C-alpha positions in Angstrom: -18.0 -4.2 -39.7 -17.1 -7.3 -41.7 -19.0 -8.8 -44.7 -20.3 -12.3 -44.9 -20.7 -14.0 -48.3 -24.1 -15.7 -48.6 -25.1 -18.0 -51.5 -28.6 -17.6 -52.9 -30.9 -20.2 -54.5 -30.4 -18.6 -58.0 -26.7 -19.1 -57.8 -25.7 -15.5 -57.1 -23.5 -14.6 -54.2 -24.3 -11.5 -52.1 -22.5 -9.8 -49.3 -24.4 -9.1 -46.1 -23.2 -7.2 -43.0 -21.6 -9.4 -40.4 -21.6 -8.1 -36.8 -18.5 -8.9 -34.8 -19.8 -10.2 -31.5 -16.6 -10.6 -29.4 -15.3 -7.5 -27.7 -11.9 -9.0 -27.1 -9.2 -6.4 -27.7 -11.7 -3.6 -27.8 -10.7 -1.5 -24.8 -13.5 1.0 -25.3 -16.1 -1.7 -24.7 -17.0 -3.6 -21.5 -14.4 -5.9 -20.0 -16.9 -8.2 -18.4 -15.5 -11.0 -20.6 -12.2 -10.6 -18.7 -13.8 -11.3 -15.4 -15.9 -14.3 -16.4 -14.2 -17.6 -15.4 -14.4 -20.5 -17.9 -17.3 -22.9 -17.7 -16.6 -25.8 -15.4 -16.0 -29.2 -16.8 -19.1 -30.5 -15.0 -21.2 -28.1 -17.0 -22.3 -26.0 -14.0 -22.5 -22.3 -14.5 -19.6 -20.4 -12.9 -20.1 -17.4 -10.6 -19.1 -14.0 -11.9 -15.9 -12.7 -10.4 -16.3 -10.2 -7.5 -14.7 -6.9 -8.6 -13.9 -5.8 -5.0 -12.1 -9.1 -4.3 -10.3 -9.0 -7.7 -9.0 -5.5 -7.0 -7.8 -6.5 -3.5 -6.0 -9.5 -5.0 -4.3 -7.3 -7.6 -3.2 -4.8 -4.8 -1.9 -7.7 -2.7 0.0 -9.2 -5.6 1.3 -5.8 -6.7 2.5 -5.0 -3.2 4.7 -8.1 -3.2 5.9 -7.6 -6.7 6.9 -3.9 -6.1 8.6 -4.8 -2.8 10.6 -7.6 -4.4 11.5 -5.9 -7.8 10.9 -2.2 -7.3 8.7 -0.1 -9.6 11.1 -0.2 -12.5 11.6 -4.0 -12.3 8.0 -5.0 -11.5 6.1 -6.6 -14.4 2.4 -6.4 -14.9 2.4 -10.0 -16.2 3.8 -11.2 -12.9 1.4 -9.1 -10.9 -1.6 -10.6 -12.8 -0.1 -14.1 -12.5 0.3 -13.7 -8.7 -3.3 -12.5 -8.5 -4.5 -15.3 -10.7 -6.4 -12.9 -13.1 -6.2 -11.7 -16.6 -3.5 -9.1 -17.3 -6.0 -6.7 -18.8 -7.7 -6.3 -15.4 -4.7 -4.4 -14.1 -5.4 -1.7 -16.7 -9.2 -2.0 -16.3 -9.0 -1.2 -12.5 -5.9 1.0 -12.2 -5.1 2.4 -15.6 -1.4 1.6 -15.7 1.5 0.4 -13.6 2.3 3.8 -12.0 -1.3 4.2 -10.9 -1.3 0.7 -9.4 2.0 1.6 -7.6 0.3 4.7 -6.1 -2.7 2.7 -5.1 -0.4 0.3 -3.2 1.4 3.2 -1.4 -2.0 4.7 -0.4 -3.1 1.3 0.8 0.0 0.9 3.0 -0.2 4.4 4.5 -3.9 3.9 5.2 -3.0 0.6 6.9 -0.7 2.5 9.2 -3.2 5.2 10.0 -5.9 2.6 10.7 -3.6 0.9 13.1 -3.0 4.2 14.9 -6.7 5.0 15.0 -7.3 1.7 16.8 -5.0 2.8 19.6 -7.6 5.4 20.7 -4.8 7.7 21.8 -6.9 10.7 22.5 -8.6 8.8 25.3 -5.3 8.1 27.1 -3.1 10.2 29.5 -0.5 12.1 27.4 2.5 10.1 28.4 0.7 6.8 27.8 -0.6 8.0 24.4 2.9 9.0 23.1 4.4 5.8 24.4 1.8 3.7 22.6 2.4 5.7 19.4 6.1 5.0 19.5 5.6 1.3 20.1 3.0 1.1 17.3 5.4 2.8 14.8 8.2 0.4 15.8 6.1 -2.7 15.7 4.6 -1.9 12.3 8.0 -1.7 10.7 9.1 -4.9 12.4 6.1 -6.7 10.9 6.1 -5.1 7.5 9.6 -4.9 6.0 8.0 -4.5 2.6 6.9 -0.9 3.6 10.5 0.0 4.0 11.4 -1.3 0.6 8.5 0.5 -1.0 9.3 3.8 0.7 13.0 3.6 -0.2 12.0 3.1 -3.9 9.6 6.0 -3.8 12.2 8.3 -2.2 14.7 7.3 -4.9 12.1 8.5 -7.5 11.7 11.9 -5.8 8.3 10.9 -4.2 6.6 11.7 -7.5 3.7 9.3 -6.9 3.1 10.5 -3.3 3.1 14.1 -4.5 0.4 13.3 -7.1 -1.9 11.7 -4.5 -5.0 13.5 -3.4 -5.4 11.2 -0.4 -2.1 11.1 1.5 -1.9 14.7 2.7 -5.5 14.5 3.9 -4.8 11.1 5.5 -2.0 12.6 7.6 -3.6 15.8 8.7 -5.8 14.2 11.5 -2.6 12.5 12.8 -0.8 15.8 13.2 -3.8 17.3 14.9 -4.1 14.4 17.3 -0.4 14.6 18.2 -0.6 18.3 18.7 -3.6 17.9 21.0 -1.8 15.2 23.1 1.3 17.5 23.4 -0.9 20.4 24.6 -2.6 18.2 27.2 0.8 17.0 28.4 2.0 20.7 28.8 -1.1 21.5 30.8 -0.5 18.4 33.0 3.1 19.4 33.5 4.4 16.1 32.0 5.7 17.6 28.6 7.8 20.6 28.0 6.6 23.5 25.8 7.6 24.1 22.2 7.5 20.6 20.8 6.5 20.6 17.1 4.1 17.7 16.4 5.3 17.1 12.9 9.0 17.0 14.0 8.1 14.7 16.9 6.3 12.3 14.6 9.2 12.4 12.1 11.6 11.6 15.0 9.5 8.7 16.2 9.3 7.2 12.7 13.0 7.9 11.9 14.4 6.3 15.0 12.7 3.0 14.0 12.9 3.4 10.3 16.7 3.8 10.2 17.2 0.8 12.4 15.1 -1.5 10.2 16.2 -0.1 6.8 19.9 -0.5 7.7 19.9 -3.6 9.9 22.2 -5.6 7.5 24.9 -2.9 7.3 24.6 -2.0 11.0 24.9 -5.6 12.0 28.1 -6.0 9.9 29.6 -2.7 11.2 29.0 -3.4 14.9 29.6 -7.2 14.7 26.3 -8.2 16.1 23.0 -9.6 14.8 20.6 -6.7 15.1 17.8 -8.7 13.4 17.5 -11.0 16.4 14.4 -10.7 18.7 16.7 -9.7 21.6 18.2 -6.9 19.6 14.8 -5.6 18.5 13.4 -5.6 22.0 16.4 -3.6 23.2 16.1 -1.1 20.3 12.3 -0.7 20.9 12.9 0.1 24.6 15.7 2.5 23.7 13.5 4.4 21.2 10.7 4.7 23.7 13.0 5.9 26.5 14.8 8.4 24.3 11.6 10.1 23.0 9.9 10.1 26.4 13.0 11.7 28.0 13.1 14.3 25.3 9.5 15.4 26.1 10.1 16.0 29.8 10.0 19.6 31.1 
């Protein structure tokens, strides 16, 4: 509390309590002031910022910053600037840069799982289901090179953020169960051989595509061909599908 000096009519000066009204810089208080845009020049009252939209903008900006600079090189100032919001909102919504990085990883993995759920694989014949899963995995990496960069960075750090997540393991359990069910149906139908581990199968599907995209520049240089071209990608996609499907035959 501060004191305000007040002059009285009898000439004496007394100190009265002065309440500090602005909570700027007081992290224990509300951060509503951070989310209130400035009054427009025409005098109209601005709308309060949507917290859900603000959080999504921060995640989108962080995904780009982490993909371009890595966790170590990413700057909170730059993330806030990309999102067009006050820097303090990063800490308000996520706590710190590491927590924001984990939120981005969880978002990306959920994006992949959501895409797989939309395939409705359990309603398809076993061979068709696995073929669509392979194609979906390949296509996602082709369209989202930032995921490869984020994953490489997380692996260099020993997967410490992924290990701390309470969501990621639960997120992948239904996927393993689904693949296991499809494999069993294929065995009963006589189209798949016995003894295929669903986790190893999924790792193989992801790995065959992941290695290609994460190493395209060096592979292109070594083999003297442009593996980033649409033609090369189509050929690789077909090869991955054929290879996995052949491996599942009885």
